[in-house]
N, C-alpha and C positions, 0 to 999 in steps of 0.2 A: 805483290812485289817480291816477296821471299820465295814464292814458288818459281817465278821466272829467273831469279838469280840462281837458284839451285839447278834449274834446267840448263841455264847457260854454262855454268861452271862444271857440269858433269863430264866424265871421261868419254871418249868416242864409243866405247862398247855400250855404255848406258844410253847414249844418244842413239845408237843403233837399234836398241831394243825399243826405245820410245818411238822411232821412226817406224818399226814394225807394227806397233800398236795404232799409229796414225793411218798406215796403209790398210790394216785390217778394218779400221773404222770407215775408211773411204769405200772399201769393197762392200761392206754391209749397208752403208748409207745409199750406195748406188743401187743395190738391189731393192731396197725399200722404195726408192724413187721410181725405179722401173715398175714395181707393183702399182704404184700410184698412176704412173702413166698408162698401164694396161687398164686400170679402172676408169680412166678418163676416156680412153679410146673405145671402151666396151661398156657403155652405161647399162646395157641390157643384161649383163652377166655379173651380178654381184657375188655369186658363189665362187666363180672363177677368180675374182680379184681377192676374196677373203682366203682362198686356198693359196694363192701366190703369196699373200702376206704372211700366212701361217708357215710356209716353207722357209721365209726369211728369219724365223725364230732360231733355227739351228746355227746359221752364221752369226747371228746376234750373241748366242750363248757362247759360241767359240771365241768371238772377240772379247767379250767380257772376261772370260777365263784367261786369255792372254794378257789383258790389262791388269788383272789381279796378280798374275804371276810376275809381271814386270814391276809392279809396285812393291812387291815383297822383296825383290832383289835390288831396289834402288838404294845405293850406299848413301846418298845425300839425305835420305829421310830416316836413316837407321838410328835408334836411340844410342847415345853415346854419353859417357860421364861428363858433367859440366854443362850440358846444354839446357838443363832445366834452370840453372842459375841465371840464364840470359832469356828466359821465357820460352824455351823450346822444349817443353815437357812432351810426354807421349801423346796428349790430346792434340797439341799444336802440330806435332810432326804427322799425326794421322790426317789432320786437315790439309797439310801441306801435300801428302801423298794424294789425297783425293783431288785437290786442285790441280796437281801435275797431271793426273790421269785425265781430268776433264779437259785440260788444254790440249793434250795430244789428241784425244778423240774429237774434240771440236775442229782441230785442223784437219783431220781426216774427213769429217763431215762437210767442211768447206770445199775440199778437193772433190768430193763426190758431187756436190752441187754444181760446181764449175763444169765438170765433165758431163754431167747430165744436161745442163743448158747448152753445152757445145754440141753434143750429138743430137739435141732436139732442134738446133738451128737458132736459138736465141742469141748465141755468141758466135760471131764470125771472126774470120781472119787467121784460122788455124786449119791444119789438115782434118779431113773427115767432117767438115761442116754439115750438119744436118743429115748424117748418115743413117740415123735411126728415127727420122722424123715421123714416118708413118706409124711406126710401133709406139713411140712416146707421145702421140697426139699432139703434133706441133700446130695443127690448125686450131686447137682449142686453148683458152687461156689456163695458165698454170695456177691452181689454188695454192697460194703462198702459205696460208695458215696450216693447211694440211702437210705441205712439203717441209715446212720448218719444224712441225710437230714430229714428223718421222725422222728428220735429221737429228733432232734433239734426244731421241731415245737412247742411242749408244752413249753419248757422254753423260746423260743423267744416270742410267743404269750402272754403267762402269764406275763412275765416282762414287755412287751410293754403295755399291758392293765393296769397293776398296775401303771406304770409311767404315763399313759395318765389320769387315774382317780384321781390319787393323786397328779396331778400337781398343783402348787401354783396358786390359783385364788383369784380374788378381788371380794368378795361378797357384797360390799357396793352398795347402790342404784346409779342409773345413775347420779342424781344430785350431790351426794357426790364425785363420780369420776370426774365430770366436775370441781368441785371446787378443787380437789386435783391436777389437771393439771396446774392450775395457781400458779405463784410464789408469795410467800409471803415476809416478811421481812427478810433480810440477806440471800436470795436464798432458803428459806425453801419452801416446797410444801404445798399449801393449806393456808387458812387463819384461824387463831384461833379466830378472832373477826370480827364483821361487819365493812365494810369500812366506814371511817368517811368522811363526805362531807366537802366542803371548808368552808361552813358557821359555822361549829362547831369550827373550829379554831379561828374565829373572835369572838366567845362568849366564850372564854376560862375563863374570869373573872367570868362568872356565875357559873363555876363549882369549882372555887378556894375558899376554906373557908377562915375564918378570919386569921387564923394562917399562911397563905401563902402557905401551902402545899396542893397539889391536893389530894382530897379524891376520893378513888376508888369507883366505883360503886358497890353497894351491890349485891352479887351473890344470886338470889332467890333459887338455889339449896342448897347452904350452909346455908341459913337463916332458912330453914325449919328444925324443929327438927325431930329426928327419930320417935317420937310419931305421928307427923303430917304426915310424909311420910308413916307410916303404915296406918294411917286413909285414906290417899289419895288412897292407893293401895287397901284398902277394898271398898272404895266408887266407884272406877272405875270398880269393878266386876259387872257382870250382876245381876239385882235384884233377879233373882230366885236363885242364887247361894250364895248370901251374908250369908243367914242363915245357909247353909251347910258348908261354909268354916270357920265359926268362931272357931270350934274346931281344924281344921287342920292348920290354919294360911293362910292369903290371898297370901303371897308371897312363900309359900312352895309348892303350887301346881304347876305342870309344865304348862307353857303357851301353849295353843292350837295353832297349826300352821295352815296355810292356807291349805285348802283341795287340794290334788294333782290334777293337770290338766289332767292326763291320764285316768280317769275313762270313760268318753264318748268314747274316742278313743279305749280303751280296750274292752268296750262292743260291739262297732261297729265291731272290728276285730274278737271277739268271735262269734258274730252273723254270720259274713261272713264265718268263718270256719264251723259252724254248718250247714249253707245253702249248702256249697260245699259238705259237707258229705251227706246231704239229697239228693242232686242232683245226687251224685254217687250211693246212694241206689236206686233211682228211675230209673236210667239208667240200671245199673246191667251188662253192657257189656263194653268192652274195653280191651286193652292189660293189663295183669296182671303184677304187679311189685312185686317181692318177698320182703316180710317184715321179720323182725327178729322173730325168732321162727317158721320159716317154714310156715308163713301165706302168702297169696297173695292178693294183692288189686290193684285197678286202680290207676293211677297217681292222679286222683281227690281225692281219699281217703288220700294220702300222703299230698296234698296240704291243704285239710281240717284239717288233724291233726296238721300241722305246724302252721296254722292260729289259731287254737284253743288254741295251747300252748302259741303262742305269745300274744293273747288276755288275757289269764289269767295272764301272766306276767305283762303286762301293766296295767291291771285293779286291780291288787293285792293292790297297795298302796291307791287307792281310796276306795276299798271295806273295807280295814282295818280302814281308817279314818271314813267311814260311820258306821262301827261297834262301834267305839268309840263314836260317836255322838248319836246312838241309846241307848247306855248304859246311857247316861245322860238325857234321855227324861222323861217326866212325873214326875217332881218333885223329882230329885235323892237325895239320902242320901250321907253321906260321902264316903261310900265304893264305890258305883257306880260312883260318881263324880270322885274320884281318879283313878278308872280303866278306865273310859272313857277319862279323860285328857291324861293319859299315852298312850293309844292307838292313840289318835289323835296326840301326839307329836311324836310317833314313827312310824307313818304309812309309811313314806318315807324309813325308815331303814329296817323294817321287812316285808313290804307289798310285794315287789317284789320277795324275796326268798320264801315267802309263796305261792304266785301265781304259781311260778315255781314247787314247791312241789306238788300243786294241779294238774298241768299239768302232771307231771311224774306219779302221782298216778292214775290219769285217764287212762293214756296209759298202765300202768302195769295192772290195773283192766280189761281193755278191752282185753288185751293179755291173762290174766289169764282165762277169761270167754271162750275164744277160744282155750285154750291149750288142746293138745291131747298128753297123756303121751306116746302113741305108735309111735309118729312121730319121725323118725330117724333125721329130720333136726334140732331138738333142741338139740344143742351140747353144749360143755363147753364154747365155745367162746360167744354164745348168752347168756348164763347164766352169764358169766363174765361181758359182757357189761351191761345187766340189773342191776346186783349188783353194778357195778361201778357208773352208772348214779343215781340209787336210793340212794346209800350212799353218793355221793357227794352232792346232792340236800338237803338230811336231815342235813348233816354236815353244809353246808352253812346256813341253816335256824338256827341251834343251834348256830353257830358263830355269826350270825346277832343278836341273842337274848342275847348273852353275851356282844356284843358291845352296845346294847341298855341298859343293865343293868349297864355298866360302864358309859354310858352318863348320866344316871340319878342318879348317886351316890350322887351328891350334894343335889338333892331333897329328897332322902331317908335319908340322914344325918339331913337335916333340919326337916323332919317330926319326926324323933326319938328325937331330941332336943325339939320339941314342945310337947312331951309326947304321940306321937302316938304309940300304942302297935304294937309289931312285928307281932302278929297274924293278925292284920289288913292289913299289907303289904302282907303277905302270902295269905290272903283271896282275895285281890285285884288281886294278880297275877293269882290265880285260877279262879277268875271271867273273867279276860281277856282271858285266855286260853279256858274257856268254851264258851265264846262268839264268839271267832274266829272259834272254832270247829262247833258251831251251825250255823255259816254262811257259812264257806267254805266246811263243810262235804257234806251237801246235794247238793251244786253246784258241788262238784267234782264227786258225784254219777251220777247226771244228765248228766254231760259232758261225763262220762265214758260210759253210756249207749247208748248215741247218737253216740260216737265214734265207738263203737263196732257194731252198727246197720248195717252199710254197709257191714261188713264182715260176719255177721251171715246170711244175706240173699243172 
C-alpha cells in the first residue's frame, strides 16, 4: 500500500519515467511471447526457438537497466532526515523501490499479454483481430504456465536488481568500520573521543582551573572563524586553480573524485573483442549463426561483439573522467574548470550508460551498413527489438543525466548565490556535451567499422 501511495503521489515527470519502464517491459514481454508462439508453431525446430529466446536477452537487459536508472532517480524513495523515525529506514525504502519497479514491469507484462492474445485472435472486438494468427500458432492451445513464466521474468529480474543495487551499504572507510564495532560508553557503538590513558587520571589537577571547574578543551574546528575556514579551503586548492576559482568560490566547485578503476580493464576487454572480430575476418569460415536482420556470422563474430560492448560499458566511466581532466588542462579558465570538475564528479554516474549507448550505436551502425531493403528476413519483430534496445539505452542515459543534475543542485545553488550568471552554467553544460561527443563519437565510429568488417568480407 505504501508503494501504491508513493506511485500515485509522484510528479508527472516521475510518472512519465515509470510509464517508459512499463512500455519497455511490454515490448520485452511481447518478444518473449512471440518466441513462445514460434516454438509452438514449429515443434520440430527447437534450436530456432532457443535462438529466438536467446536474442530476447538483449532487450531484457536493456529494460532492466532502464528500470534501475528510474528507481535511482525516484524522489519518493530517496532517504531523507526523519523518515527512519516513522519506520522508513534505508531497508524499507529499498523494499519500496523494488516493489514500485515490480508494479511498473507487471503492468507492462499484462499489456504485452493482452496485445499478444489480440494478435493471436483470442481477444476480439478491436482492430487487427488475429492479424498474426498463423505466426503465433492460433490453432494450438497456449501453454499458460510457460507464458506466465516468461512474462514474470522482467518484473522478477528488475525488482531483484533494484533491491540488490539499492541495498543499504556502509560506505565508511575500513578504519571507521573497525572503530564502530567497538562499544563505547553506555553501550553505544564507536568512540566519540580518543581513549584516555591511566596517567591522565593522575594528572587531573593540571587540567583543573583555579575556580575548581574542569575546563573543556578548545575545539579547533569551532575556534576557527568562517573567514579562516574559507581561507583554508582556498589555500588547499591546487596552485594552478587558485586564480581561476576566486570568482566562483572555492567551496562552490564540485570536488573531483578519484578516477574509476575500470578503465584499464575496459580497454583490455575492448581490445580483446576487436581482436576476436579481426580473427573472424581473417578466417572467413565456420558455421554461420543467424543474426538479427537476416545477417549471418560465425560464433567468433558474436563473441567479439559481446566483448566489445562489455569493454565500452566498463571503460565508459574512466573515459568520462579522462574527458573532464582534459578539459582542465593547460591553464583552464572558470568555464572549463567548472565543466571539467562536473564531468570528473559525475563520471561514475553517467559514464556506464554513455558507454552502453556507444556500444548499441556501433551495433546499429554496423547493421545499417549491411542492411538490404529487399531481404524478407527483416520483419517487424527485428525492428521492434532494435527500437526497444535503442530507446531503452537512450532513455537510461537521459535518466542518468537527470539524476546527475539533481545531485549537483546544491553546487548550482551555491554558484548562483555567489553571482555566477545562468548563461555560464548553460555554457558549461554545452561544453561538457561537446567534449563527450568529441571523445565518444569517433570511438563509436571506429568500433562500428571494425564490427561490420567481418560481415562485409
